C-alpha positions in Angstrom: -126.6 103.9 -94.7 -123.7 103.0 -96.9 -122.0 99.6 -96.5 -118.7 98.5 -98.0 -118.4 94.7 -98.5 -114.8 93.5 -98.3 -114.1 89.8 -99.0 -111.1 87.9 -97.6 -110.9 84.5 -99.3 -108.4 83.0 -96.9 -108.1 79.6 -95.2 -104.4 79.8 -94.3 -105.2 80.4 -90.7 -106.9 77.0 -90.3 -106.1 73.4 -90.9 -109.2 72.6 -93.0 -109.6 73.9 -96.5 -112.7 75.5 -97.9 -113.5 78.7 -95.9 -111.6 80.7 -98.6 -114.8 80.2 -100.6 -116.9 81.7 -97.9 -117.1 85.3 -99.3 -118.3 83.9 -102.7 -120.9 81.7 -101.0 -122.3 84.6 -99.0 -122.4 86.9 -102.0 -124.1 84.1 -104.0 -126.7 83.7 -101.3 -128.0 87.1 -102.1 -126.3 89.6 -99.8 -126.4 92.4 -102.3 -130.0 91.9 -103.1 -131.1 91.7 -99.5 -129.2 94.8 -98.4 -130.3 96.9 -101.3 -133.9 95.8 -100.6 -133.4 97.5 -97.2 -132.6 100.7 -98.9 -128.9 100.4 -98.0 -126.2 101.8 -100.4 -124.1 98.7 -101.3 -120.5 99.0 -102.5 -118.6 95.8 -103.1 -114.9 96.4 -102.7 -114.0 93.0 -104.0 -111.6 90.6 -102.4 -108.3 91.1 -100.7 -105.6 89.3 -102.7 -104.5 86.0 -101.0 -101.6 83.7 -102.0 -102.6 80.2 -102.9 -100.5 77.6 -101.0 -100.8 73.9 -101.8 -97.9 72.6 -99.8 -95.9 73.8 -96.8 -92.9 72.6 -94.8 -93.7 71.7 -91.2 -93.3 74.7 -88.9 -93.4 73.4 -85.3 -94.3 75.8 -82.5 -94.8 78.7 -85.0 -97.8 80.3 -86.5 -98.5 78.5 -89.8 -98.4 80.7 -92.9 -97.8 83.7 -90.7 -96.0 85.8 -93.4 -98.8 85.4 -95.9 -101.5 86.0 -93.3 -99.8 89.2 -92.1 -99.7 90.5 -95.7 -103.4 89.9 -96.1 -104.2 91.5 -92.7 -102.1 94.6 -93.5 -104.1 95.0 -96.8 -107.4 94.4 -95.0 -106.6 96.9 -92.3 -105.9 99.5 -94.9 -109.1 98.8 -96.7 -111.2 98.9 -93.5 -109.5 102.1 -92.5 -110.4 103.8 -95.8 -114.0 102.5 -95.6 -114.5 104.1 -92.2 -112.8 107.3 -93.2 -115.2 107.5 -96.2 -118.2 107.4 -93.8 -119.1 103.8 -94.7 -120.0 100.8 -92.5 -117.5 98.0 -93.3 -118.7 94.4 -93.6 -115.9 91.9 -93.9 -116.6 88.5 -95.2 -114.3 85.6 -94.3 -112.4 83.4 -94.7 -111.0 82.1 -91.4 -110.9 84.0 -88.2 -107.3 85.1 -88.6 -108.7 88.0 -90.6 -110.0 89.6 -87.3 -106.5 91.0 -86.9 -106.8 93.1 -90.0 -110.4 94.0 -89.5 -110.0 95.2 -86.0 -106.7 96.9 -86.5 -108.2 98.9 -89.3 -111.2 99.8 -87.1 -109.0 100.8 -84.1 -106.8 102.9 -86.4 -109.7 105.2 -87.0 -111.9 104.9 -83.9 -109.2 104.3 -81.3 -111.5 103.0 -78.6 -113.9 100.3 -79.7 -115.5 97.5 -77.7 -115.7 94.0 -79.2 -118.5 91.5 -79.3 -116.9 88.2 -80.2 -119.6 85.7 -81.0 -117.9 82.3 -81.4 -117.8 78.8 -80.2 -114.1 79.4 -79.6 -112.3 82.2 -77.7 -109.4 82.5 -80.2 -107.1 83.5 -77.3 -104.1 81.3 -77.9 -100.5 82.6 -78.4 -97.5 81.1 -80.0 -96.6 79.7 -76.6 -100.0 78.1 -75.9 -101.2 77.0 -79.3 -101.3 73.2 -79.9 -101.8 73.6 -83.7 -100.0 76.7 -84.9 -103.3 77.8 -86.6 -103.5 81.6 -86.5 -107.4 81.5 -86.5 -107.0 80.5 -82.9 -104.9 83.5 -81.9 -106.3 86.9 -83.1 -108.2 88.0 -80.0 -105.2 87.5 -77.8 -103.0 89.5 -80.2 -105.5 92.3 -80.6 -105.6 92.8 -76.8 -101.8 92.9 -76.7 -101.0 89.4 -75.6 -98.5 87.6 -77.9 -99.0 90.2 -80.5 -95.5 90.9 -81.8 -95.6 88.3 -84.6 -99.3 88.4 -85.3 -99.5 92.2 -85.7 -96.0 93.1 -86.9 -97.4 96.2 -88.7 -98.9 97.8 -85.5 -97.8 101.3 -84.9 -97.4 102.9 -81.4 -100.2 105.4 -82.0 -102.9 102.7 -82.5 -103.8 101.3 -79.1 -104.6 97.6 -78.4 -108.2 96.7 -77.8 -109.0 97.1 -74.1 -109.7 93.5 -72.9 -112.2 94.8 -70.4 -114.2 96.0 -73.3 -114.3 92.6 -75.0 -117.1 90.1 -74.5 -117.1 86.6 -75.9 -120.6 85.0 -76.5 -121.4 81.4 -77.1 -118.0 79.8 -76.2 -117.9 76.1 -75.7 -114.4 75.0 -76.8 -111.5 76.6 -74.8 -108.0 75.1 -74.6 -106.6 74.7 -71.0 -103.7 77.1 -71.4 -105.9 79.5 -73.3 -108.3 79.5 -70.3 -105.4 80.6 -68.0 -104.7 83.6 -70.2 -108.4 84.5 -70.4 -108.8 84.5 -66.6 -105.9 86.9 -66.3 -107.0 89.1 -69.2 -110.1 90.9 -68.1 -112.2 89.6 -71.0 -115.7 88.6 -70.2 -117.0 85.3 -71.4 -120.6 84.1 -71.6 -120.4 80.5 -72.4 -123.2 78.4 -74.0 -124.1 77.3 -70.5 -124.7 81.0 -69.5 -127.0 81.4 -72.4 -128.9 78.2 -71.4 -129.1 79.5 -67.8 -130.0 83.1 -68.3 -131.3 83.4 -71.9 -130.0 85.2 -74.9 -131.7 88.4 -74.2 -130.2 88.8 -70.7 -126.7 87.8 -71.9 -126.8 90.2 -74.9 -128.1 93.1 -72.8 -125.3 92.7 -70.3 -122.7 92.1 -73.0 -123.7 95.3 -74.8 -123.4 97.3 -71.6 -119.8 96.1 -71.1 -118.6 96.8 -74.7 -120.4 100.2 -74.8 -119.2 101.6 -71.5 -116.6 104.2 -72.2 -116.2 103.3 -75.9 -117.2 104.9 -79.2 -119.2 101.8 -80.1 -118.3 98.3 -80.8 -117.2 95.9 -83.5 -119.0 92.5 -84.0 -117.0 89.5 -85.0 -119.4 86.7 -85.8 -118.1 83.2 -86.4 -120.7 81.0 -87.9 -119.5 78.0 -85.9 -121.2 79.6 -82.8 -124.4 78.0 -84.3 -125.1 74.3 -83.8 -123.8 72.4 -86.8 -127.2 70.6 -87.2 -128.4 74.0 -88.4 -125.3 75.5 -89.8 -123.2 72.6 -91.1 -121.0 74.6 -93.5 -118.4 76.0 -91.0 -114.7 75.6 -90.6 -114.6 74.1 -87.1 -118.0 72.7 -86.1 -118.7 72.1 -82.4 -122.0 70.5 -81.3 -124.1 72.2 -78.6 -124.3 75.6 -80.2 -126.8 78.4 -80.7 -130.0 77.8 -82.6 -130.6 80.0 -85.6 -133.4 81.7 -83.7 -131.1 82.6 -80.8 -128.5 84.0 -83.2 -131.2 86.0 -84.9 -132.4 87.4 -81.6 -128.8 88.4 -80.7 -128.5 90.1 -84.1 -131.8 92.0 -83.6 -130.6 93.2 -80.2 -127.4 94.5 -81.7 -129.3 96.4 -84.4 -131.7 97.9 -81.8 -128.8 99.2 -79.7 -127.5 101.1 -82.7 -123.9 101.3 -81.5 -122.4 98.7 -83.9 -119.6 100.4 -85.9 -118.3 97.5 -88.0 -119.0 93.8 -88.7 -117.2 90.7 -89.9 -118.6 87.3 -90.5 -116.3 84.3 -90.8 -115.8 80.6 -91.2 -118.5 79.8 -93.8 -117.2 76.6 -95.6 -119.3 75.8 -98.7 -117.5 72.4 -99.1 -119.2 71.2 -95.9 -122.5 73.0 -96.4 -125.9 71.7 -97.5 -127.4 73.6 -100.4 -125.7 76.8 -99.2 -127.9 77.0 -96.2 -125.1 78.3 -93.9 -124.3 81.1 -96.3 -128.0 81.9 -96.5 -128.2 82.1 -92.7 -125.1 84.4 -92.8 -126.9 86.8 -95.1 -129.9 86.8 -92.9 -127.8 87.5 -89.8 -125.8 90.3 -91.5 -129.1 92.0 -92.6 -130.5 91.7 -89.1 -127.4 93.3 -87.5 -127.7 96.3 -89.8 -131.4 96.8 -89.1 -133.7 94.5 -91.0 -136.9 93.9 -89.0 -139.6 91.2 -89.1 -142.8 93.0 -90.1 -146.1 91.7 -88.8 -149.3 92.4 -90.8 
């Protein structure tokens, strides 16, 4: 297996600084060492260039920093596309979740028909009309499925289809805005909230989710936001929400994904070293990435 690591040090899609250091924290936590120990060919493609912005004029009812984010996502999409065309497995390190636009557009440009496992405390299904903050990290999934996409994916071409919302499953959600929920109910996206996981267990939820994203697709992309974990275990995240997954539940989900063997690409976002404790969230991120690409627990 050959993986391409692509870093996206961006925090322009959020209102809290620090997640731009996420790619460095994950690398520092030993990602290269762990993947190479698994016998995986590791190619680090470096970081996508991101403008540094220290001050902005207020932009009410508009996506904040949208021009800079679009430029980053266009570059990211091109890099992901090249990686897939070269026969590699792209692993994108964020950064905030606005980068999902670039990652998934690049994947869809090559594969045309992917499902999406969106593992996140949030559903990121706002539009410019529903957003209360203007933060683009709360909008990518709506845009990728064709809702409110014009300004969020201005570089989209007609030959690249939107993601089919009926092939999208959100896992672990526990913070959904009211108007966002209205859009989701109309969309066809499937949501397994944290309550569903409590009720039915992670194994049952993951098995059903994988059926949905695999049916009629060429495989699926995993977008993993570290804030899906409970902040008592993963404190270094961009938008912590209590009541999340345990690390063991997340690791089980990762193991089920690896066993299914239909994952085609991966991104992991929202690691914020400024809020972390001894880089433990980044270390968990490395462990989860390795699990999703096939590392097993060996019993002697």
